[in-house]
KETOR-110228 format. One record per residue (C-alpha): residue in one letter; z negated, y, x. Coordinates in steps of 0.001 Angstrom, whole numbers, plus 500000, padded with zeros to 6 digits. Layout:
BEGIN
AZYX ...
***
This chain:
BEGIN
M500000500000500000 L500819503504501289 S498018505917502028 A497835509449500621 S498885510890503985 D501920508594504053 L502903509821500626 L502544513461501649 T504829512797504613 L507298511240502213 A507116514363500051 C508382516438502966 E511269514015503483 L512185514028499810 T512379517818499603 A514545518253502705 G518335518234502615 L518977515386500159 A520955515385496953 A518808515174493817 D519940511608492969 D519035510427496486 R515594512030496221 Y514940510337492896 R516084506934494166 R513786507185497178 L510916508369495023 L511225505513492530 A511598503013495383 V508239504231496718 V506702504035493237 E507763500387492975 R506287499653496433 V502957501304495672 I502495500404492008 P502987496815490751 C505195497836487818 E508317496507486117 A509541499918484955 A509106503507486149 A510531506757484795 L510682510400485831 L510912512648482753 R511578516404482703 R510083518586479998 D512586520504477885 G510797522413475131 D509122519916472807 S510957516924474264 L511117514926477475 V514469514152479109 P514901511114481418 V515904512275484905 A515632508950486734 F514281505503485889 T514211501907487038 G513681498689485116 L514894500213481818 V518207499880479944 P521026502261481035 D521433503995477665 L517992505609478152 A519851508173480297 G521462509722477211 R518275510030475164 R515775512795474452 L512179511793473706 P510576514198471179 L506854514506471840 R506045514347468123 S507603510868467996 H505952509570471182 P502162510098471109 R501586508379474465 L503914510802476249 E502281513734474500 L498810512565475620 I500020512131479220 L501594515603479190 N498337517231478039 H496020515172480250 V494436516327483522 G495418513747486129 P496554510142485590 L496058508581482158 R495768504814481607 F496179503231478190 P494156500132477334 P496221496936476816 N495109496796473168 S496130500398472398 T497743500706468967 L499855503711469984 P503595502846470149 D504994502673473658 P508189504728474171 Y509760501860476136 D509126499025473682 G512395497076473554 L513912499000476457 M512718496899479400 L515830495800481305 D514781492193481910 D512987491680478587 P514544488660476854 H513039489820473529 A514555493132472462 C511421494558470850 A508606492791472735 R505666495146473320 V504848496618476710 H501201495810477567 A500285498051480508 C501142501732480460 M500078504596482715 G501349508105483324 C500598511386485023 P501685514973484253 L503875516766486825 L502645520239487775 V504218523203489521 G501377525651489863 S499661525560486492 E502827524671484556 V503522521137483330 I507201520373483968 G507350516664483120 V505675513273483468 L505818510180485662 T505327506900483775 V504927503279484927 D504871500189482714 S504279496476483034 R503965493468480740 D500924492328482769 P497863493909481057 Q495938494056484381 A498796495291486580 F497189498674487361 A493548497614487556 A493282497899491367 L495280501136491627 S493396504348492436 D493931507589490508 E494322509425493819 T497432507403494715 V499003508013491310 A498192511731491470 T499786511982494927 L502930510255493676 A503024512696490761 A502762515644493171 V505724514264495138 A507713513869491923 A506910517418490812 A508005518829494164 S511243516846493993 L512001518102490477 H511293521683491462 T513406521532494612 A516347520047492714 G516390523051490374 L515819520934487265 I513005523108485935 E515150526197485267 A514493525937481525 L510751526322482187 E511111529407484410 R512172531823481648 T509684534457482721 S511120534611486232 R512772537901487251 R515231536356489648 R518825536994488579 D520176533530489361 T517464531809487299 V518094534096484342 L521839533382484474 K521279529627484587 Q518948529881481610 M521511531848479642 V524091529119480269 H521605526471479188 D520636528331476017 D524274528961475059 R525132525285475378 E522090524333473330 R523072526807470587 R526515525242470429 G524948521830469996 G526546519892472810 Q526655519243476513 L528981517518478940 L527376514139479578 G528369511802482358 T527848511141486056 S531195509493486846 P533428510957489584 A535839512144486878 M533095514117485137 Q531744515507488395 H535245516756489226 L535597518285485749 R532287520133486090 H533383521426489491 E536638522725487987 I534722524363485125 D532434526158487585 L535440527391489558 V537463528757486665 A534471530114484729 A533839532685487451 S537279534209486824 D539086535617483791 L542109533357484193 T543763531925481103 V542977528201480883 L545050525438479301 L542982522360478430 T544969519153478079 G543841515694477104 E543980513066474418 T542452513385470987 G538664513103471049 V538022513794474753 G535958516937474088 K538280519885474657 E536189522151472420 L533077521241474396 V534804522097477693 A535935525447476277 S532319526193475298 A531142525226478783 I533650527576480446 H532603530448478185 A528897529723478682 A529279529845482482 S531405533009482498 R530444536683482647 R531386536875478951 R528616534502477879 E526790537145475827 E529929538017473872 P531441535889471089 L533385532674471542 V535896532702468672 Q537740529487467792 V541097529222466007 N542611525889464977 C546335526611465228 A547171523375463391 A545393524742460313 L547290528058460293 P550123528191457731 E553027530202459099 S552689532744456284 I549203533868457357 A549128532953461055 E549982536485462228 S547308538033460018 E544667535538461167 L545335536230464831 F546074539958464824 G544664541292461517 H546302543368458786 L546063546661456900 R545392547008453218 G548623546621451245 A550534545003454120 F551403542072451853 T550488540695448468 G546794539907448430 A545892542231451335 T543291544225449399 N541347545416452466 D541850546113456151 R540977543008458137 A540410542407461825 G542111539404463402 K540593536843465727 F541735538749468839 E539742541826467776 I536691539758466866 A536811538130470321 D537145541477472146 G534957541287475249 G534470537565474775 T536598534422474674 L539278533294472206 F539719529519472006 L543122528534470599 D542794524855469728 E545911522757469021 I548103525484470547 G551119523159470403 E551082523524466596 L551476527328466645 P554596528375464657 L557546529492466791 T557700532835464950 I554191533740466155 Q554609532643469768 P556355535863470989 K553531538000469557 L550918535832471238 L552849536177474493 R552741539978474227 A549000539905473570 L548495537795476691 Q550784539870478900 Q549880543388477764 G546398542946476305 E547693544666473150 I547900543580469524 Q549330545107466374 R547910544505462927 V550333543468460215 G551481546639458451 S550423548961461276 D552422550871463906 K549357551334466095 L548782549226469193 L545206548116469825 K543865547244473265 V541832544047473376 D540019542330476216 A539723538677475200 R539914535799477599 V542113533041476174 I541421529322476491 A544050527116474846 A543935523373474211 T546434520718473205 N546878516967473067 R550661517381473098 D552995517281476092 L554017520956476107 V556714520318478710 A558384517908476275 E557815520394473452 Q559711523020475464 A562597520624476001 G562718520012472259 G562775523724471497 R559376523655469774 F557433525704472326 R558451528741474373 S558642528221478138 D557390531743478908 L554344531238476671 Y553621527880478282 H553612529401481779 R551428532277480581 L548898529883479067 S548789527409481952 V547607529803484651 Y544760527333485250 P545568523915483717 L542563521656483314 H542979518015482302 I540074516290480561 P539922512575481436 P540027509941478693 L536980507783478167 R538676504698479624 D538886506538482980 R535121507068483093 R533731503827481688 E530522504152483714 D529547507061481418 I529749504968478238 P526131503627478283 L524784507149478807 L526937508554475984 A525992505663473720 G522287506237474308 H522638509932473504 I524602509271470308 L522262506515469099 D519215508667469777 R520673511480467679 E521926509321464825 A518751507239464607 V516810510416463864 R519281511325461104 L518979507870459530 G515194507788459833 C515097504798462194 G512342504424464752 G514981504077467458 A518210502294468285 R519436500382471286 L522300498155472393 D521894494562473432 A523587493444476653 A526634491985474898 S527297495110472843 R526930497293475917 T529542495157477696 A531835495324474657 L531659499131474631 V532474499387478326 D535391496945478057 Y537039498536474996 S540082500818475543 W538882503756473341 P542172505249472126 G540114507805470173 N537878508566473181 V534379510046472711 R535006510887469050 E535887507255468377 L532796506111470286 E530664508332468049 H532238506915464891 V531908503295466055 L528216503765466864 M527515505641463630 R529063502831461590 A527260500196463654 L523908501920463165 V524431502083459407 R525298498365459332 A522323497394461494 S519782499563459668 S520878498256456258 G520006494692457205 G516393494906456087 A514862496488459207 A511699498509458680 R512309502225458369 R510508503198461587 S511320500083463651 T513761499848466553 V517280498824465511 V519136496568467959 L522934496724467819 T525020493608468491 P528802493188468911 D529029492179465238 H527688495604464251 L530244497364466466 G533260495628464959 L535406496238468034 D536930492755467987 G538340493425464539 T539909496683465679 V541545495033468665 A542762492157466506 V544483494513464074 T546273496224466939 S547448492974468489 I548623491532465172 A550493494717464323 S552281494769467666 A552941491042468038 P556589489959467857 Q557548488028464740 P560403485586464224 L563525487237462868 G563508484988459829 Q560234486392458412 G561706489430456666 A564041492317457043 L563752494479460136 R562820497515458015 D559951495600456374 R558589494590459761 I558782498151461054 D557051499447457914 G554291496874458371 F553721497982461933 V553659501695460984 R551349500994458029 N548810499310460335 E549020502149462867 V548351504760460178 R545438502760458782 Q543841502486462228 A544264506202462829 L542723506937459419 D539728504725460245 A539279506403463637 N539330509833461953 Q536969508874459109 G539713509116456480 R540632512732457291 W544380513088456816 S544828516336458770 A543039514891461817 T545029511664461446 A548264513659461458 R547285515268464767 T546376511889466246 L549770510462465307 G551715513544466412 L552911514353462863 T552678517391460652 P550338516923457651 S553246517166455205 N555251514517457068 L552257512200457121 Q551755512648453380 R555386511727452716 L555110508723455034 A551924507549453307 Q553552507852449920 R556558505805451023 L554305503134452550 Q552073503142449439 L548976503825451539 R547276505812448796 
***
């Protein structure tokens, strides 16, 4: 066992010149050497919740979870305790890691030995260190001094890594205030970029680079990869963060009102224009304008958008007056705009003006190592909405998620897990108990089977060629509808069709 002086020496090593992940790995390795435990976790405080920063011996999807203190009385007691806190083996308080032990053959078997210590920086509690074991007497010979020293090392490591910025809101330092503003803006918008894969690390690096400028950004990527979330992240990290981020879905703009929506109009400019109205460019003045589905913008509006980008000037419908606007533009599309230019559906000069800084968002299949983290985050959120005590994946379902191709990307992952959670929680589980998802709940095999059947070659004698083609198209449309929760407009975008064309196709195929 290491002495207190050995641990203090280790603290110096952990706070010197190492990346945060390396510090945490070394710290947890020491915890496992000193404390006879089967699981250990380093949790950072974020408001009224604890966020896992690093852990060992627990399932991977814990990385995507938040642990509200009101739902986890043991963590709340540890956070408010002075020094290490040990729970008796017969404690009736629920353990936050019940069912989450990595090598536990029984999904919801209870943890028997639990101990934790608050992490302090000065007088401020910034998180907790927890250790767990299924042996009720595992911590009997361990001194409080050793645990407290380990907690001091953990607190120093957290502080050095800069992970306590959300707790330093009273600080006067400019860099801390800016980081907090970014954090708060992302929280207000209800999402964050999750993932530790190389693809996501590269994307974050690109976001940091372009956010510092006012360059026009073109976000490309498949349906469901999170283009809106990336646009929010760029705005939140830019100098315009305190000004509005205004979003326009170009696919939802009928040609007859697109100009008015973007640039505004005067009273009497057209039938129904009963008042002067500012367009989205004016509303976004000083901030950021996010033009989603830019490939759907009508050709008649594209020259006016080009002028707004080039000159920083707009003209309301019915007005001769030019208005100066200062709005940074971020555009997004899942279309191949180069092919759209070749087909005469998108202006080349507008494309080059929009793609000053092109940024491609990777599909989920190119960052499979992020899937357990994303799944944990989604299940944590949806379990609260459904009133479950918690939700987790068994090993087989976790493998199935990682192996699936995810044509609908993160949005499809969300929908699959939401459906699976509804199926699992309707099977008679107690309202506040942990729900364990299996491959049967996910239903991924059925989805793959439909795809393979639809695309499999059939003998020529089994029907006319047109009937076979219609059968294939019918299956493709049904899959897209399922992936988009029955929303026809979203399905049209997924399939690369206009909503009216999709409606006509559905009518011909008798899909309604």
